C-alpha positions in Angstrom: 246.5 58.9 -22.2 246.7 61.4 -19.6 249.7 63.1 -21.2 247.9 63.1 -24.4 244.9 64.9 -22.8 247.1 67.8 -21.2 248.3 68.6 -24.8 244.8 69.0 -26.3 243.0 72.1 -26.6 239.3 72.0 -27.2 239.0 74.6 -29.7 236.5 72.9 -32.3 235.4 74.2 -35.5 231.5 74.8 -35.5 229.3 72.2 -36.9 229.5 68.4 -37.2 232.2 65.9 -37.1 231.4 62.2 -37.7 233.6 59.1 -37.4 232.7 55.5 -38.4 234.0 52.5 -36.5 235.9 50.2 -39.1 237.5 47.3 -37.1 239.9 48.9 -34.7 239.9 52.1 -36.3 238.0 55.3 -36.8 237.4 56.5 -40.2 236.1 60.4 -40.6 233.0 60.5 -42.9 233.1 63.1 -45.7 230.8 65.7 -45.7 228.6 64.3 -48.5 228.3 61.2 -46.2 226.8 63.3 -43.5 223.4 61.9 -42.5 224.0 58.6 -44.5 224.2 56.1 -42.0 224.8 52.1 -42.6 222.6 49.7 -40.6 225.6 47.5 -40.3 227.8 50.3 -38.7 228.5 52.2 -35.7 229.2 56.0 -35.5 230.5 58.8 -33.4 229.0 62.2 -34.1 230.3 65.3 -32.6 228.2 68.5 -32.7 229.8 71.9 -31.7 227.7 74.9 -31.3 228.8 78.4 -30.3 226.9 79.8 -27.4 226.0 83.4 -27.0 228.5 83.8 -24.3 231.3 82.9 -26.5 231.9 79.4 -25.2 231.3 76.2 -27.1 228.9 73.3 -26.4 229.8 69.9 -27.5 227.2 67.0 -27.9 228.5 63.7 -28.6 226.2 61.0 -30.1 227.0 57.5 -30.9 224.7 55.9 -33.3 224.2 52.1 -33.3 222.9 50.5 -36.2 220.4 47.4 -36.0 223.0 45.0 -37.6 226.0 46.3 -36.1 228.4 44.3 -34.1 228.2 44.5 -30.3 232.1 45.0 -30.0 231.7 48.1 -32.2 229.0 49.5 -29.7 231.2 48.9 -26.7 234.3 50.6 -28.8 232.1 53.5 -29.7 231.1 54.1 -26.0 234.8 53.9 -24.8 235.9 56.4 -27.7 232.8 58.7 -26.7 234.2 58.9 -23.3 237.9 59.6 -24.5 236.5 62.4 -26.7 234.6 63.8 -23.9 237.7 64.1 -21.7 239.8 65.6 -24.5 237.1 68.5 -24.6 237.3 69.0 -21.2 234.8 66.8 -19.8 232.4 69.4 -21.0 230.2 67.1 -23.4 226.9 65.5 -23.0 226.8 62.1 -24.6 223.6 60.3 -26.3 223.3 56.7 -27.3 221.3 56.6 -30.4 219.9 53.3 -31.7 218.5 52.9 -35.5 214.8 53.8 -35.5 214.8 55.1 -32.1 217.0 58.3 -32.6 216.3 61.4 -30.4 214.9 64.6 -31.9 218.1 66.5 -31.0 220.2 63.9 -33.4 217.7 63.9 -36.1 217.7 67.7 -36.2 221.3 67.7 -37.4 220.5 66.0 -40.5 217.5 67.8 -42.1 215.4 66.9 -43.7 215.9 63.3 -42.5 217.8 60.3 -41.8 217.4 57.3 -44.2 219.8 54.4 -43.1 221.2 52.3 -45.9 221.5 48.5 -45.8 225.0 47.2 -45.5 228.1 48.8 -43.7 230.3 51.7 -44.1 233.4 49.9 -45.2 231.8 48.1 -48.1 230.2 51.3 -49.4 233.3 53.5 -48.9 233.9 53.9 -52.5 230.2 53.7 -53.6 228.9 56.0 -56.4 225.9 57.2 -54.5 222.3 56.4 -53.4 220.5 55.4 -56.8 218.3 52.7 -57.0 215.9 51.6 -59.7 213.7 49.4 -57.4 210.5 50.8 -55.9 210.8 51.7 -52.2 208.2 52.7 -49.7 208.9 54.9 -46.6 206.8 55.5 -43.4 207.1 59.3 -42.4 206.3 60.4 -38.9 207.2 63.6 -36.7 206.2 67.2 -37.0 209.4 69.1 -36.4 211.7 66.3 -37.4 211.1 63.7 -39.9 211.3 60.0 -38.8 211.7 57.9 -42.0 211.6 54.2 -41.7 211.7 51.9 -45.0 208.6 49.4 -45.0 207.5 46.5 -46.9 206.5 47.8 -50.2 202.8 46.3 -49.7 199.3 47.6 -49.1 199.4 46.1 -45.6 202.0 48.7 -44.7 199.5 51.4 -45.1 197.7 52.9 -42.4 195.6 55.9 -41.6 197.7 57.8 -38.9 200.9 58.1 -41.0 202.2 59.6 -44.1 203.8 57.2 -46.7 206.1 57.9 -49.6 206.3 55.5 -52.4 209.4 56.2 -54.7 209.3 54.8 -58.1 211.8 55.1 -61.0 209.5 57.9 -62.6 207.4 59.2 -60.1 207.1 60.0 -56.0 203.9 59.2 -54.5 203.0 61.0 -51.2 200.1 59.2 -49.4 198.6 61.1 -46.3 196.5 58.9 -43.8 193.2 60.7 -43.1 194.4 60.8 -39.2 197.8 62.3 -39.9 198.5 65.9 -39.2 199.3 68.7 -41.4 202.7 69.4 -39.9 203.5 65.6 -40.6 202.5 65.9 -44.3 204.4 69.1 -44.6 207.5 67.5 -43.2 207.0 64.4 -45.4 207.0 66.7 -48.4 210.5 68.0 -47.3 211.7 64.2 -47.6 210.1 64.1 -50.9 212.1 67.0 -52.1 215.2 65.3 -51.0 214.5 62.0 -52.6 213.8 64.1 -55.9 216.9 65.9 -55.6 219.1 63.1 -54.5 217.7 59.9 -56.3 216.3 61.4 -59.4 218.6 64.3 -60.0 215.5 66.5 -59.6 213.9 64.8 -62.7 210.4 63.2 -61.8 207.0 63.8 -61.1 205.4 64.4 -57.7 201.8 63.1 -56.9 199.8 63.8 -53.4 197.3 61.2 -52.6 194.9 61.9 -49.7 193.3 59.0 -47.8 189.7 58.1 -48.7 189.7 60.3 -52.1 189.5 58.5 -55.3 187.0 60.5 -57.5 188.4 62.3 -60.3 192.0 62.0 -59.3 194.1 60.2 -61.9 197.2 60.0 -59.4 195.2 58.0 -57.1 194.3 55.6 -59.7 197.9 55.1 -60.5 199.0 54.9 -57.0 196.6 52.1 -56.2 197.6 50.2 -59.4 201.0 49.8 -58.0 199.4 47.6 -55.2 197.3 45.7 -57.9 194.2 47.8 -57.4 192.2 49.6 -54.8 191.3 47.9 -51.5 190.3 49.7 -48.3 192.8 49.9 -45.6 191.8 48.4 -42.3 190.7 50.7 -39.4 193.7 51.5 -37.0 194.0 49.5 -33.9 193.7 51.6 -30.6 196.9 52.2 -28.9 197.7 49.5 -26.4 198.9 51.8 -23.8 196.0 53.7 -22.1 195.7 57.2 -21.4 196.4 58.0 -17.5 196.6 61.2 -15.6 200.4 62.5 -15.7 202.0 61.2 -12.4 205.6 61.5 -11.3 207.5 58.9 -13.2 209.4 56.2 -11.0 212.8 57.2 -10.4 215.7 54.8 -9.4 219.3 56.0 -8.2 222.2 53.8 -8.1 225.7 54.4 -7.1 228.0 52.6 -9.6 230.7 50.9 -7.4 233.4 49.0 -9.5 230.6 47.8 -12.1 228.1 47.2 -9.3 224.9 49.1 -9.1 224.1 49.9 -5.5 220.5 51.1 -4.9 220.1 54.4 -3.1 216.8 54.7 -1.3 215.4 58.1 -0.8 211.8 59.5 -1.0 213.0 62.6 -2.7 216.3 63.0 -4.7 218.6 65.7 -3.5 221.7 67.3 -5.1 223.6 66.5 -1.9 223.3 62.8 -2.8 225.8 63.3 -5.5 229.5 63.1 -4.5 232.2 64.4 -6.9 234.5 61.2 -6.5 231.4 58.9 -7.5 229.4 58.0 -10.6 225.7 57.2 -10.4 222.9 56.1 -12.7 219.3 57.6 -12.7 216.7 55.4 -14.2 213.6 57.3 -15.0 211.8 54.6 -16.9 212.2 56.2 -20.4 215.2 58.0 -19.8 218.6 56.8 -18.2 221.1 59.4 -16.8 224.8 58.5 -16.1 226.1 61.3 -13.9 229.9 61.1 -13.4 231.7 63.2 -10.7 234.4 65.8 -11.8 237.2 63.8 -10.0 236.4 60.3 -11.3 239.0 58.7 -13.5 238.8 58.0 -17.2 238.8 54.2 -16.5 235.9 54.7 -14.0 233.9 56.6 -16.6 234.5 53.8 -19.2 233.4 51.3 -16.8 230.2 53.3 -16.1 229.1 53.2 -19.8 229.9 49.5 -19.8 227.5 49.2 -16.9 224.9 51.1 -18.8 225.1 48.9 -21.9 224.8 45.8 -19.7 222.0 47.2 -17.8 219.7 48.3 -20.8 220.5 44.8 -22.5 219.6 42.6 -19.5 216.2 44.3 -19.1 215.5 44.2 -22.8 215.4 48.1 -23.2 218.0 48.7 -25.7 215.6 50.0 -28.2 213.1 52.0 -26.2 215.1 54.0 -23.9 217.0 57.2 -24.3 220.4 57.5 -22.6 222.3 60.6 -21.3 226.0 60.5 -20.0 227.2 63.6 -18.5 229.8 65.0 -16.2 229.4 67.1 -13.0 229.1 70.7 -13.9 227.5 70.0 -17.3 224.2 68.6 -16.4 221.1 68.8 -18.7 218.0 70.7 -17.7 216.0 67.5 -17.6 218.4 65.8 -15.3 218.5 68.7 -12.7 214.5 68.7 -12.7 214.7 65.2 -10.8 216.6 66.5 -8.0 215.7 69.1 -5.1 217.4 72.1 -4.3 219.8 72.2 -7.3 221.9 75.3 -7.0 220.9 78.2 -9.4 223.6 79.7 -11.7 225.7 82.2 -9.8 224.9 85.8 -11.1 228.2 87.3 -12.6 229.8 89.9 -10.5 232.9 91.8 -11.1 234.9 93.3 -8.2 237.0 96.5 -8.3 240.3 94.3 -7.7 239.2 91.8 -10.4 238.8 94.7 -12.9 242.3 96.2 -12.2 243.6 92.6 -12.6 242.0 92.1 -16.0 243.3 95.8 -17.2 246.8 94.6 -16.0 246.6 91.5 -18.0 245.6 93.4 -21.2 248.4 96.0 -20.6 251.0 93.3 -20.3 249.7 91.8 -23.6 250.6 95.2 -25.2 246.8 96.7 -25.1 246.3 100.3 -23.7 243.5 99.8 -21.4 242.3 102.0 -19.0 238.6 101.0 -18.6 236.9 97.8 -19.6 234.8 98.7 -22.6 231.0 99.0 -21.9 228.5 97.2 -24.2 227.0 99.3 -26.7 223.1 99.3 -26.9 221.9 97.7 -30.2 219.1 99.5 -32.2 216.2 97.1 -31.8 213.5 99.3 -33.8 212.9 102.6 -35.2 213.4 105.6 -33.1 211.1 108.0 -35.1 208.0 106.4 -33.9 205.0 108.2 -32.0 204.3 107.1 -28.4 200.8 107.2 -26.6 200.5 106.2 -23.1 197.1 105.5 -21.2 196.5 105.0 -17.4 194.4 102.0 -16.4 191.9 102.9 -13.5 189.0 100.5 -12.6 188.5 99.2 -15.8 188.8 102.5 -17.8 191.8 104.0 -19.9 192.6 107.7 -19.7 195.0 109.1 -22.3 198.1 111.1 -20.7 199.4 113.9 -22.0 202.8 114.1 -23.9 204.5 115.6 -20.6 202.8 113.1 -18.3 203.4 109.9 -20.5 207.1 109.8 -19.6 206.2 109.6 -15.8 204.9 106.3 -14.5 203.9 105.4 -10.9 204.7 102.0 -9.1 200.8 101.8 -7.9 199.4 102.1 -11.3 199.1 100.1 -14.6 199.6 101.6 -17.9 199.1 100.7 -21.7 201.8 102.0 -23.9 201.5 102.0 -27.7 204.5 102.7 -29.9 203.8 103.1 -33.8 206.6 103.1 -36.1 207.3 102.2 -39.8 209.8 99.3 -40.8 210.3 97.9 -44.3 207.3 100.1 -45.4 205.1 98.5 -43.0 203.2 99.9 -40.0 203.9 98.4 -36.8 202.3 99.0 -33.5 204.0 97.9 -30.1 201.6 97.6 -27.3 202.8 97.0 -23.6 200.8 96.5 -20.5 203.2 97.7 -17.8 202.3 96.9 -14.2 203.8 98.6 -11.3 205.1 96.6 -8.2 202.4 98.0 -6.0 199.6 98.0 -8.8 196.1 96.5 -8.0 195.7 93.3 -9.3 192.5 93.9 -10.9 193.8 96.8 -12.9 196.8 94.4 -14.1 194.3 92.0 -15.4 192.1 94.6 -16.9 195.2 96.4 -18.7 196.1 93.0 -20.4 192.5 92.5 -21.7 192.1 96.2 -22.8 195.6 96.3 -24.5 194.5 93.1 -26.5 191.3 95.0 -27.7 193.3 97.9 -28.7 195.7 95.8 -30.8 192.6 94.4 -32.5 191.4 97.7 -33.5 194.3 99.4 -35.3 195.5 98.7 -38.8 198.8 97.3 -39.7 200.9 94.8 -37.8 200.3 94.7 -34.0 202.5 93.2 -31.3 201.4 92.9 -27.7 203.5 92.4 -24.6 203.3 92.0 -20.7 205.8 93.9 -18.8 206.5 94.2 -15.1 208.3 97.0 -13.2 211.8 96.1 -12.5 211.9 93.7 -15.3 211.5 96.1 -18.2 213.5 94.8 -21.5 215.6 97.1 -23.3 212.9 97.3 -25.9 210.5 98.8 -23.7 213.0 101.4 -22.3 214.1 102.4 -25.8 210.5 103.7 -26.8 210.9 106.4 -24.1 213.4 109.2 -24.7 213.4 109.6 -20.7 211.5 107.7 -18.2 210.9 108.6 -14.6 209.3 106.0 -12.4 207.7 107.3 -9.0 206.5 105.6 -5.8 202.8 105.9 -5.2 200.0 106.2 -7.8 197.6 108.3 -9.4 194.7 105.8 -10.1 191.6 105.9 -7.9 191.8 102.1 -7.4 195.2 102.4 -6.1 194.5 105.3 -3.7 191.4 103.5 -2.2 193.2 100.1 -1.8 196.7 101.0 -0.4 197.5 102.9 2.5 200.6 104.8 2.8 202.0 103.3 5.9 205.4 104.8 5.8 205.8 108.4 4.6 209.5 108.2 3.8 209.1 105.3 1.5 206.0 106.6 0.0 204.5 108.5 -3.0 206.6 111.2 -4.5 206.1 114.8 -3.4 207.5 117.8 -5.3 208.9 119.5 -2.0 209.7 116.1 -0.1 212.5 114.0 0.3 213.2 111.2 -2.4 216.0 109.1 -3.8 216.4 108.3 -7.7 218.7 105.9 -9.2 219.6 107.0 -12.9 220.5 104.6 -15.5 220.4 104.8 -19.4 220.9 102.8 -22.6 222.3 105.7 -24.4 222.1 109.7 -24.4 218.5 109.8 -25.7 217.3 107.0 -23.7 217.6 107.6 -19.9 215.6 106.6 -16.8 215.4 107.5 -13.2 213.6 105.2 -10.7 212.6 106.3 -7.2 214.0 103.7 -4.7 213.7 103.4 -0.9 214.8 106.2 1.0 217.8 104.3 2.9 221.4 104.0 2.4 221.2 100.5 1.4 219.5 101.5 -2.1 222.9 102.9 -3.1 225.2 100.8 -5.5 228.7 101.8 -6.4 228.2 101.2 -10.0 225.2 103.6 -10.5 224.6 107.5 -10.0 221.8 108.9 -8.0 219.7 112.2 -7.4 219.0 112.8 -3.8 216.0 115.6 -3.3 216.1 116.9 0.1 213.1 119.4 -0.2 214.3 122.2 -2.3 218.0 120.8 -2.3 219.3 118.5 -4.8 222.4 116.4 -4.5 223.8 114.1 -7.4 225.9 111.1 -6.1 228.6 109.4 -8.3 229.1 105.8 -7.6 233.0 104.9 -7.6 232.5 102.4 -10.2 230.3 104.6 -12.3 231.7 105.6 -16.0 231.8 109.0 -17.5 228.8 107.8 -19.7 226.8 107.3 -16.5 227.7 110.9 -15.5 226.6 112.4 -18.8 223.2 110.6 -18.4 223.1 111.9 -14.8 223.2 115.6 -16.0 220.7 115.0 -18.7 218.1 113.2 -16.4 218.7 116.1 -13.8 217.4 118.6 -16.3 214.3 116.3 -16.9 213.3 115.7 -13.2 214.2 119.2 -11.8 214.8 121.8 -14.3 216.2 125.3 -13.5 217.6 123.8 -10.3 221.3 123.4 -9.4 222.6 120.3 -7.7 225.5 119.6 -5.5 227.8 117.0 -6.9 228.7 114.2 -4.2 231.3 111.7 -5.0 231.3 108.3 -3.1 233.5 108.4 -0.1 233.2 112.3 0.3 229.5 112.6 1.3 228.4 115.4 3.8 226.6 114.6 6.9 223.4 116.1 5.8 223.5 113.3 3.0 223.4 110.7 5.4 220.9 112.4 7.5 218.4 112.5 4.6 218.8 108.7 4.1 218.3 108.0 7.7 221.9 107.3 8.6 224.8 105.4 7.3 224.4 101.6 6.4 226.1 99.1 4.1 225.3 99.1 0.6 226.6 97.2 -2.7 230.1 98.2 -3.6 230.3 95.6 -6.3 230.1 96.2 -10.1 227.5 94.0 -11.7 228.4 92.9 -14.9 225.7 92.3 -17.5 225.1 88.6 -18.0 225.9 86.8 -21.1 222.8 86.7 -23.4 220.9 83.3 -23.2 220.8 81.2 -26.2 217.2 81.0 -27.3 215.1 77.7 -27.3 212.1 76.8 -29.3 209.0 74.8 -27.9 205.9 73.6 -29.7 202.9 74.0 -27.7 199.6 72.0 -27.4 196.6 71.2 -25.2 195.3 67.8 -24.4 192.8 67.5 -22.0 193.3 70.8 -20.3 197.1 70.2 -20.1 199.5 72.4 -21.8 202.4 70.3 -23.2 205.7 71.6 -24.6 208.3 70.0 -26.6 211.6 71.5 -27.6 212.3 72.0 -31.3 216.0 71.6 -31.7 218.1 73.4 -34.4 215.1 75.5 -35.1 214.6 77.6 -38.2 211.9 79.9 -39.9 210.4 76.7 -41.5 209.4 75.4 -38.0 206.9 78.2 -37.7 204.0 76.1 -39.1 200.8 78.0 -39.5 199.0 75.4 -37.4 201.3 75.6 -34.5 201.8 77.9 -31.3 205.2 78.0 -30.4 207.3 79.8 -27.6 210.6 81.2 -28.1 212.3 81.2 -24.9 215.1 83.8 -24.6 215.2 83.5 -20.7 214.5 87.2 -19.9 211.9 87.4 -22.6 209.3 85.0 -23.9 207.8 85.2 -27.4 204.6 83.4 -28.1 204.2 83.0 -31.7 200.6 81.9 -33.0 200.1 80.6 -36.5 196.9 81.7 -38.5 195.5 78.2 -38.3 196.3 77.4 -34.7 193.6 77.0 -32.1 194.5 80.2 -30.1 191.7 83.0 -30.9 193.0 85.9 -28.6 196.1 87.6 -27.7 195.2 87.1 -23.9 195.2 83.3 -24.6 198.7 83.6 -26.0 200.0 85.7 -23.3 198.6 83.3 -20.7 200.3 80.4 -22.5 203.7 82.3 -21.8 202.4 83.0 -18.3 201.8 79.3 -17.7 205.2 78.3 -19.2 206.9 80.6 -16.8 205.0 79.2 -13.8 206.3 75.8 -14.6 209.9 77.2 -14.7 209.4 78.6 -11.4 208.1 75.6 -9.9 211.2 73.7 -10.9 213.5 76.2 -9.2 213.9 78.2 -12.2 213.5 81.9 -12.9 210.9 84.5 -12.0 207.5 84.6 -13.3 207.7 88.2 -13.9 209.4 88.2 -17.4 208.2 90.0 -20.5 205.8 87.9 -22.5 205.3 88.8 -26.2 202.5 87.7 -28.5 203.1 87.6 -32.2 200.7 86.6 -34.9 201.8 84.8 -38.0 202.5 87.7 -40.6 203.0 90.3 -38.1 206.7 89.3 -37.0 208.8 92.5 -36.3 212.5 92.6 -36.9 213.3 92.1 -33.2 211.7 88.7 -33.4 212.9 87.8 -37.0 216.5 88.3 -35.8 216.3 85.0 -34.0 216.1 83.4 -37.3 217.9 83.3 -40.5 214.7 84.9 -41.9 213.6 84.9 -45.7 210.9 87.3 -46.6 210.2 85.4 -49.7 208.8 82.6 -47.5 206.3 85.0 -45.8 203.9 85.4 -48.7 200.1 85.3 -47.8 199.5 81.9 -49.5 196.2 80.2 -49.3 196.1 77.0 -47.3 197.8 75.2 -44.6 201.5 74.3 -44.2 201.0 71.2 -46.4 199.3 72.9 -49.2 201.8 75.8 -49.3 204.8 73.4 -49.4 202.9 71.2 -52.1 202.4 74.3 -54.3 206.0 75.4 -54.1 207.3 71.7 -54.7 205.2 71.3 -57.9 206.2 74.7 -59.0 202.7 76.0 -58.9 202.4 79.8 -58.7 200.7 80.4 -55.1 197.4 82.0 -54.9 197.6 85.0 -52.7 195.1 86.2 -50.2 194.9 88.6 -47.5 195.4 86.4 -44.1 192.3 86.5 -41.8 194.0 87.6 -38.6 190.7 86.9 -36.6 193.0 86.3 -33.7 193.0 90.1 -33.4 190.0 91.3 -35.5 187.2 91.3 -33.0 183.6 91.7 -34.3 183.1 94.9 -32.4 185.1 97.1 -30.4 185.0 96.5 -26.7 184.1 99.2 -24.1 186.9 100.9 -22.1 189.3 101.5 -24.9 189.3 105.3 -25.7 191.2 108.2 -25.0 188.5 109.2 -22.5 187.4 107.4 -19.3 184.5 104.9 -20.0 181.2 105.1 -18.4 180.9 103.4 -14.8 178.3 101.1 -16.4 181.0 99.5 -18.4 183.6 99.2 -15.6 182.2 96.1 -13.9 181.8 94.3 -17.1 185.2 95.0 -18.3 186.6 93.6 -15.1 184.6 90.3 -15.3 185.7 89.9 -18.9 189.3 90.2 -18.0 189.0 87.8 -15.0 187.4 85.3 -17.6 190.2 85.8 -20.1 192.9 85.3 -17.4 191.1 82.7 -15.1 190.7 80.2 -18.0 194.3 80.0 -18.9 195.5 80.2 -15.2 193.2 77.2 -14.2 195.1 75.0 -16.8 198.0 72.8 -15.9 201.4 72.4 -17.5 203.5 69.2 -18.7 207.0 69.4 -20.2 207.3 66.5 -22.8 210.6 64.8 -22.7 211.2 64.5 -26.6 211.5 60.6 -26.5 213.7 58.9 -29.0 210.6 57.9 -30.9 207.1 58.3 -29.2 204.4 55.8 -30.3 202.0 57.1 -33.1 198.8 58.5 -32.0 195.8 59.2 -34.1 194.4 62.9 -34.4 190.9 63.8 -34.8 190.8 65.1 -38.0 193.4 66.5 -40.7 191.2 69.5 -41.0 191.5 70.3 -37.3 194.9 71.4 -35.7 197.3 68.7 -35.1 197.0 66.5 -32.0 200.8 66.7 -31.4 201.9 70.0 -32.1 206.5 69.6 -31.5 244.3 75.4 -32.8 242.9 71.7 -32.6 239.8 70.8 -34.8 237.7 67.9 -34.1 239.6 65.9 -36.8 242.8 66.5 -35.2 241.4 65.6 -31.8 240.3 62.4 -33.3 243.6 61.7 -34.8 245.2 61.9 -31.6 242.6 59.8 -29.7 241.8 57.3 -32.3 244.3 55.0 -34.0 245.3 56.0 -37.6 243.3 54.2 -40.4 244.3 53.1 -43.8 241.1 54.8 -45.1 241.7 58.3 -43.5 243.3 59.7 -46.4 240.0 59.1 -48.6 238.0 61.1 -46.2 237.3 64.8 -46.6 237.5 67.3 -43.8 234.5 68.5 -42.1 233.1 71.9 -43.1 231.4 74.0 -40.3 227.8 74.6 -40.5 225.8 77.6 -39.7 223.8 78.1 -36.4 220.7 80.2 -35.7 221.0 83.9 -35.7 220.0 86.1 -33.0 220.2 89.9 -32.5 
């Protein structure tokens, strides 16, 4: 086995590979069979996705049918471990049981998974899934459909679920009065699937609403299937009482030769996990197996056997989600249970390392003198118009064209960039807060920005930005930008005393140091930094102003493009002035004297990190708690009009708000993003000073749409909620169009303080109170991250009219041939074809 592993290269095709256990062999499932699982069989599913970094992520699931054999389950767990080792011990393994599948697993097989009675071997040469019998299904879930076949009887109906009755000539969709609109819309996807696969697209569709009988012939036909109408009994209350969220009980075990040794600790710490051991963490609804990187394959197989015995002995085989992972490839949920988990190390490139990389390329025949730099992408149109307002004590003052490209660290500003895209007028608003700005000004700036966005015609998008964390999109709206120390607002001058003149506000005839950077030749920035030598970095260029003398310092790791940007910024910062060029290592004495003397500074080339892969989360509030749940394998259809969703791109957060959601203002949307970041920071994650965008349905700009495989035809302004829209399309009815009521950004009256002239003093106090209320309400809320259980118990929602209560050179086949014994049926299988992944700019 070890020799075989050394020969394998984990270069798998993108998409799904599925094998079914048949006796002692594994048979690859043909692509048409993907998503069709037999209740008497056990399967291994490998999903391979290419990350933005260029690396590939492998997730291994083994699915156990409710009628499958125990020996098949054990074989599947062993083979999953072997597959993990063959792929470099880089996978995360999941145990999936029929009816309790994880959201991640179900997201691979849209629109649904409908288990089929029997086993894979007896149906290997079957002709398809066609039946003349009437069948009945229960549908649950809002972002993945959980479909369960139930007894065709009136007693199977209830008020909180959606049911599908599939007859030979017609498909009926019955929506319980307490089911959410998202669940109903997701059930329509299942109806469409049944129509196309079981009826070859030739059958009628009828939608029945719970409690409505008058004037509906389809309802009469539906109830006649059950022998006539009879009222459905009231839903029983959930047996589990709603309790305040508390820390779940955690039990950590060391797996020692198939024995579980409890490890007692008040708080779990990363230091408790040793690389030569394996551990099991039981968190009630979730069980994690963690295997050290130096453990043997035989030890890992025994760990999985221990896990199977553990869940069976406690009768938890069908109500617990299990995760199996190797050291270095832990999931976020696992790391959240431990204190002091090390953060990811920032990527750096040393000079010696760069020379080695260049030498390797030359040896391979490439003429390499410099590592190529990333070319900036065109995010939005560059032909738009820019306006900048200074925020001061609740007032806004429009800056002149000359002053709008000069920001101060002690101030807050509102920036509006208007441009045309696809024939539509877009307005991009930023509320920029300097590092030393007054907190009241920062809060008021966001409130005033939201008010401005509500008063413009077109498609507005708002964002909150912090100094030092500006995204490329923000910098690209300025042709040149200079950020000075100090401030111009009266609020800053009255609240901050300049204690250190050397690092204080900028003076035209003073001493100052500027770091120069830029995305391209027409997008350059100069940022005033502390006047000390430790502010230097070998990878940047700097401008040193010493009264009337100017020196330009070229870092040893800077590029020719950096030097060109430096020349352009020099003409902006100090026109008609000549500068003395100083290269790193040849500085004159008066250069160091102006910086207060020599000192150590960074001489490392910082490489821009790999772009983060986006994650989508559905948001909802329950009893003052913000709960989020990840939406896996997301697409444009997941943007339901009743939802509020967060697209997490690590450095940037997008809060998308549907027109039928409960969010009524852009301040609320921005604060939801802020609460999301606060939770990440509390769990040892990133800074809360990330850029947060608020985007309303129908106003999506191209830089947001690029995260999806966007179809503009789905963006029609159709009347109704997500269920009504899908039903109209499914029935082939021409959708009625209307102008969407974007009340979220249409305020009844224009708020004071939004103008190009200073507002009156009488309005200032009211503006500050308004902003505090807008921010205080969201900041007082609490945050809970939902764990995406395999199948949460169904809960009732208040009303279908309100928003939902729960709104969230080796191929795999070649690897399998080396790992799994040859099968006599393998020749009948079809090779898997790679599937697409979500796009990003």
